Every structure is written in C-alpha cells, then in structure tokens.
C-alpha angles and dihedrals in degrees: 000000000000094000094053091045094052095048097038096097090045092053095046091049091049094048092048091047092052092047092050095046091052098044106035134050099257113180120240103255092204092059093044091052091045094052091045091053092046090050092049090049092052092047090049092050092046096052101032113125116241092241093066098073 
C-alpha cells in the first residue's frame, strides 16, 4: 500500500501529461528555447557597446 501511495501523484501526472501531449497542440520546448537563445544572441550583438570587444 505504501508503494502505491508514494507513486500515485507521479503516475497521475504522467498519465495526464501523455493524454495532453497526444490530444492537444503542445509546443516543442527544445525549439522554443533554441529560438529564445538565438533571439537573445541577436539582441546582445545589436546593442553591445563597441568598447566590449
């Protein structure tokens, strides 16, 4: 009984996550992070002062 009780929230969360990923349009986190880092790099290069070479 203790094993089921300790893993109940993990199992429910995993099941809900699988259901949501299969039935809804969930964005790919890896692509979102990559585009955010690329945008941050472009902004940094654009606004960098010339003394910071």
